[in-house]
C-alpha positions as MATLAB code, in Angstrom:
seq = 'MSSPPPRPTVLGIPAYVAGRPPAPRPGLTAYKLSSNENPYPPLPGVLEAATAAAARMNRYPDMGNTELYAALAARLGVPERALAVATGSVALIYQLVQAWCEPGDEVVYAWRSFEAFPIAAAAAAATSVRVPVTADGRHDLAAMAAAVTDRTRVVIVCSPNNPTGPALTQTELDAFLAALPERVLVVLDEAYVEFVRMADPVDGLATLARHDNLVLLRTFSKAHGLAGLRVGYAVAAPPVATALRAVSLPFGVSIVAQQAATESLNHGPALLARVDALVDERERVVAALRDVGWAVPEAQGNFVWFDLGERTDEFAAAAEVAGLTVRAFTGEGCRASVAEPEANDRLVRVAAAFG';
ca = [
      52.796   50.482   50.473;
      50.421   52.440   52.681;
      50.847   55.968   53.964;
      51.422   56.608   57.689;
      48.005   56.922   59.356;
      46.919   60.049   61.250;
      45.796   59.925   64.851;
      42.754   57.656   65.248;
      40.604   60.596   66.365;
      41.264   62.341   63.046;
      39.758   59.435   61.155;
      36.581   59.863   63.179;
      36.121   63.596   62.525;
      32.652   64.209   61.077;
      32.574   66.106   57.807;
      31.321   69.675   57.846;
      28.325   69.878   55.519;
      28.109   73.281   53.877;
      24.901   74.685   52.447;
      24.530   73.719   48.803;
      24.055   76.326   46.081;
      20.625   76.305   44.436;
      20.010   74.085   41.440;
      18.799   75.922   38.303;
      15.062   75.689   37.670;
      13.629   76.616   34.261;
      11.490   79.731   34.532;
      12.407   80.326   38.178;
      14.981   82.445   39.953;
      16.739   79.992   42.258;
      17.594   81.075   45.806;
      20.116   79.747   48.293;
      18.575   79.548   51.773;
      21.046   76.987   53.096;
      23.927   79.033   54.553;
      22.361   81.916   56.530;
      23.985   84.445   54.242;
      23.050   88.116   54.259;
      21.147   88.799   51.013;
      22.380   92.402   50.857;
      25.583   93.430   49.033;
      28.473   94.986   51.008;
      27.816   98.282   52.737;
      28.831  101.468   50.870;
      32.598  101.891   50.962;
      33.340   98.288   51.941;
      33.756   96.992   48.397;
      35.981   99.948   47.573;
      38.161   99.247   50.632;
      38.427   95.579   49.697;
      39.293   96.408   46.085;
      42.007   98.841   47.151;
      43.452   96.208   49.490;
      43.428   93.612   46.703;
      45.814   95.814   44.737;
      48.376   95.022   47.456;
      47.911   91.272   47.308;
      51.622   90.821   46.551;
      52.248   91.758   50.196;
      51.511   89.703   53.286;
      48.641   90.947   55.439;
      49.355   92.732   58.696;
      49.845   89.774   61.018;
      49.030   92.015   63.961;
      45.654   93.061   62.483;
      46.521   96.532   63.773;
      43.751   98.599   62.198;
      41.085   95.991   62.811;
      42.002   95.566   66.470;
      41.959   99.337   66.972;
      38.558   99.679   65.289;
      37.052   96.786   67.268;
      38.438   98.071   70.552;
      36.961  101.508   69.909;
      33.582  100.111   68.861;
      33.265   97.644   71.761;
      34.921   99.713   74.472;
      37.449   97.015   75.361;
      41.263   97.022   75.342;
      42.940   95.568   72.279;
      44.604   92.918   74.429;
      41.103   91.499   75.080;
      40.620   90.681   71.374;
      41.626   87.877   69.036;
      40.678   87.730   65.359;
      40.705   84.739   63.042;
      39.277   83.419   59.797;
      35.692   83.417   60.998;
      34.426   82.624   64.469;
      34.587   78.949   63.497;
      38.387   79.162   63.472;
      38.285   80.536   66.999;
      36.208   77.558   68.121;
      38.944   75.237   66.854;
      41.618   77.364   68.537;
      39.805   77.407   71.871;
      39.465   73.645   72.043;
      43.044   73.173   70.860;
      44.386   75.576   73.470;
      42.343   74.339   76.442;
      41.856   70.598   75.949;
      44.228   67.705   76.399;
      43.265   64.420   74.679;
      40.251   62.996   76.469;
      39.179   66.252   78.071;
      35.490   67.008   77.665;
      33.695   69.685   75.667;
      30.025   70.137   76.604;
      27.565   71.686   74.162;
      23.908   71.542   73.193;
      22.748   69.364   70.307;
      21.577   70.035   67.764;
      23.701   73.133   67.543;
      26.495   74.430   65.293;
      28.025   71.434   63.553;
      31.581   72.754   63.909;
      31.500   71.977   67.652;
      31.952   68.185   67.375;
      34.497   68.648   64.584;
      36.628   70.987   66.702;
      36.475   68.601   69.654;
      37.446   65.575   67.586;
      40.292   67.452   65.881;
      41.794   68.173   69.307;
      41.238   64.570   70.477;
      38.783   65.890   73.065;
      35.566   64.125   74.008;
      32.232   65.621   72.949;
      29.422   65.658   75.491;
      26.210   66.465   73.644;
      23.200   67.610   75.645;
      19.917   67.469   73.687;
      18.043   70.722   73.168;
      14.503   70.949   74.463;
      11.445   70.249   72.326;
      11.256   73.928   71.374;
      14.895   74.078   70.297;
      16.306   75.751   73.413;
      19.438   74.914   75.381;
      18.690   72.686   78.378;
      21.004   74.633   80.661;
      20.253   72.581   83.769;
      21.178   69.390   81.944;
      24.296   71.026   80.519;
      25.433   72.107   83.984;
      24.777   68.589   85.288;
      26.891   67.155   82.444;
      30.015   68.997   83.638;
      32.586   66.651   85.230;
      36.148   66.881   86.447;
      37.227   66.278   82.839;
      35.228   69.189   81.417;
      37.433   72.014   80.178;
      35.117   73.857   77.778;
      31.360   74.472   77.645;
      29.947   76.017   74.473;
      26.665   77.904   74.336;
      25.305   79.066   70.976;
      22.901   82.008   71.295;
      20.920   82.397   69.114;
      21.211   78.682   68.575;
      22.094   77.562   65.068;
      20.075   75.872   63.587;
      17.028   75.959   65.872;
      16.803   79.715   66.520;
      16.108   80.516   70.210;
      18.435   82.753   72.225;
      19.289   82.796   75.913;
      18.048   85.499   78.243;
      20.437   87.336   80.536;
      18.730   85.724   83.526;
      19.329   82.259   82.083;
      22.968   82.963   81.289;
      23.671   84.443   84.733;
      22.210   81.390   86.474;
      24.123   79.045   84.184;
      27.454   80.737   84.802;
      26.825   80.675   88.533;
      26.247   76.919   88.359;
      29.574   76.169   86.664;
      33.013   75.913   88.245;
      35.243   78.875   87.386;
      37.917   76.519   86.024;
      35.649   75.739   83.046;
      35.971   77.999   80.010;
      32.511   79.064   78.818;
      32.283   79.978   75.143;
      29.301   82.106   74.115;
      28.946   81.855   70.346;
      27.139   85.061   69.342;
      27.400   84.806   65.553;
      23.836   86.143   65.195;
      23.788   88.564   68.126;
      22.858   91.595   66.001;
      19.532   89.975   65.081;
      18.291   89.399   68.641;
      15.033   91.194   69.508;
      13.603   89.898   72.778;
      12.963   90.722   76.401;
      15.952   90.368   78.738;
      18.557   89.891   75.979;
      22.091   88.846   76.856;
      24.601   91.669   77.225;
      27.730   89.726   76.453;
      30.222   92.496   77.126;
      28.725   93.344   80.526;
      28.656   89.655   81.429;
      32.272   89.254   80.375;
      33.246   92.048   82.756;
      31.942   89.865   85.618;
      33.298   86.486   84.462;
      36.928   85.949   83.464;
      36.111   82.405   82.306;
      33.739   83.663   79.589;
      34.653   84.114   75.920;
      32.445   85.891   73.371;
      32.658   84.845   69.728;
      31.344   87.142   67.008;
      31.639   87.372   63.249;
      31.538   89.677   60.242;
      29.874   86.940   58.177;
      26.221   87.468   59.078;
      25.062   91.003   59.907;
      28.008   92.623   58.106;
      27.553   90.385   55.052;
      31.246   89.483   54.683;
      30.878   85.699   54.764;
      33.133   85.221   51.753;
      36.050   87.026   53.402;
      36.154   85.004   56.664;
      36.636   87.334   59.611;
      35.584   86.584   63.176;
      36.722   87.783   66.562;
      36.770   86.790   70.214;
      36.387   89.107   73.193;
      37.805   87.675   76.402;
      39.916   88.313   79.466;
      43.384   89.310   78.195;
      45.077   86.012   79.227;
      42.445   84.069   77.261;
      42.777   86.333   74.221;
      46.577   85.988   74.396;
      46.285   82.199   74.319;
      43.972   82.390   71.312;
      46.405   84.592   69.414;
      49.248   82.217   70.331;
      47.608   79.286   68.510;
      46.308   81.297   65.562;
      47.459   80.660   62.019;
      50.088   83.273   61.066;
      48.770   85.755   58.484;
      45.390   83.998   58.683;
      43.105   86.985   58.069;
      43.815   88.296   54.584;
      44.640   91.885   53.748;
      41.341   92.194   51.871;
      39.344   90.803   54.801;
      41.036   93.102   57.314;
      40.330   96.240   55.294;
      36.738   95.275   54.493;
      35.935   94.459   58.121;
      37.558   97.651   59.396;
      35.596   99.746   56.897;
      32.354   97.949   57.709;
      32.703   98.985   61.359;
      32.544  102.608   60.204;
      28.968  102.203   58.945;
      27.009  101.445   62.104;
      23.733  103.204   61.203;
      23.595  101.655   57.730;
      24.364   98.235   59.173;
      21.642   98.606   61.801;
      19.116   99.620   59.132;
      19.884   96.474   57.142;
      19.692   94.259   60.191;
      16.374   95.837   61.182;
      15.036   95.151   57.693;
      16.083   91.507   57.942;
      14.534   91.205   61.397;
      11.267   92.676   60.092;
      11.330   90.166   57.248;
      12.089   87.341   59.678;
       9.100   88.282   61.805;
       6.896   88.396   58.715;
       8.047   84.923   57.652;
       7.607   83.425   61.114;
       4.089   84.859   61.381;
       3.183   83.559   57.918;
       4.492   80.071   58.729;
       2.522   79.973   61.957;
      -0.561   81.149   60.106;
      -0.349   78.092   57.832;
       0.028   75.751   60.790;
       3.738   75.447   61.542;
       4.981   75.484   65.144;
       8.144   77.397   64.282;
      10.510   77.815   67.260;
      11.435   81.278   68.455;
      13.641   82.754   65.719;
      16.311   85.181   66.931;
      18.842   84.716   64.109;
      18.427   85.284   60.385;
      16.860   81.871   59.783;
      13.894   79.679   60.693;
      13.796   76.048   61.754;
      11.390   73.328   60.606;
      11.209   70.347   62.983;
      10.522   67.584   60.475;
      12.015   64.366   61.802;
      11.865   61.610   59.211;
      10.266   63.933   56.628;
      13.273   66.261   56.512;
      14.610   65.129   53.163;
      11.105   65.154   51.679;
      10.676   68.805   52.655;
      14.102   69.708   51.277;
      13.187   68.052   47.985;
       9.912   70.000   47.801;
      11.818   73.221   48.372;
      14.298   72.253   45.650;
      11.455   71.820   43.161;
      10.401   75.388   43.997;
      13.909   76.685   43.338;
      14.933   76.929   46.987;
      17.888   75.200   48.606;
      17.510   74.756   52.362;
      19.905   73.125   54.819;
      18.599   69.669   55.632;
      19.696   67.811   58.773;
      18.481   64.349   57.828;
      16.134   62.842   60.395;
      15.876   66.106   62.346;
      14.761   69.154   60.401;
      15.517   71.895   57.889;
      16.936   75.365   58.413;
      16.047   78.110   55.960;
      17.735   81.501   55.817;
      15.736   84.701   55.737;
      16.514   85.881   52.227;
      14.961   88.049   49.529;
      11.177   88.574   49.973;
      10.338   86.526   46.875;
      12.375   83.603   48.211;
      10.683   83.902   51.593;
       7.210   84.034   50.029;
       8.034   80.924   48.045;
       9.243   79.158   51.211;
       5.938   79.896   52.942;
       4.043   78.492   49.947;
       6.138   75.304   50.029;
       5.522   74.962   53.763;
       1.788   75.558   53.365;
       1.527   72.886   50.676;
       3.641   70.359   52.551;
       1.363   67.918   54.257;
];
């Protein structure tokens, strides 16, 4: 006997490849640079809030995320009805495609970009339309706008782009939105927004106030350092946020995650200091890599990108020998997180020796 098969599109869903943990190396401290994790421990008070919440694990979490919604609304200056939380911003990507796309509808996004995009489209039986990034790892917004058809329901923009690093300017985003029909939902994935340091940066909240077809996605995984708890949120026009909440998994965000995220929002200055330190370290790493001959793309997240083509796996293996695990995209390049200074120094040495 054989089991009933799932929908054909399910069988074609690409597997999500998570960053591997580092392999032990005798005499070396091994570092994981493969998942863009924050190397700092939780902010003061966050661990205590999470521990206190864990003592109530016999109870279901607040399905309404009451405290977290109130804290986010106060911090962002938006009404609570404009928010939707989920188990990481990746869950919201799935929910958006599920809620907006019928089978065969199109989802346009840059490539290479966040690998959850094609998975979310395939899971909803939607059609992926991948638009190649430019040679310097940027979104080709003109080509993306030209790729929109009558079947396009969702366009996803990742800024800063994971894994290549560049971010959009406000001027670029404004022109892009003006070029798209208002019936298309535009998703701005801002998972790394806190790390952006550039001229003319995107102001997502101000842009949202002018465009009801825009959705902002943000996360507590990166700057806040709560990747293991899985909390992300969307900011959108209230009808869009309502639809996202309607398709969310009941009780999805755990009681521990809700309390930790809410507490983390209370520590803005400490969070900013940590992010500034990581940005300073990122700039140091980028400068060092360029000094040894690498044409590293603009880095606006907490990671750097090595355009390696067919030598990608060779570079990843060299990093592994040095006790570093990077995220290899075979045939394209490697992404390395900005981590502890020793790990970053070792990465520069690997890159300098790689010829």
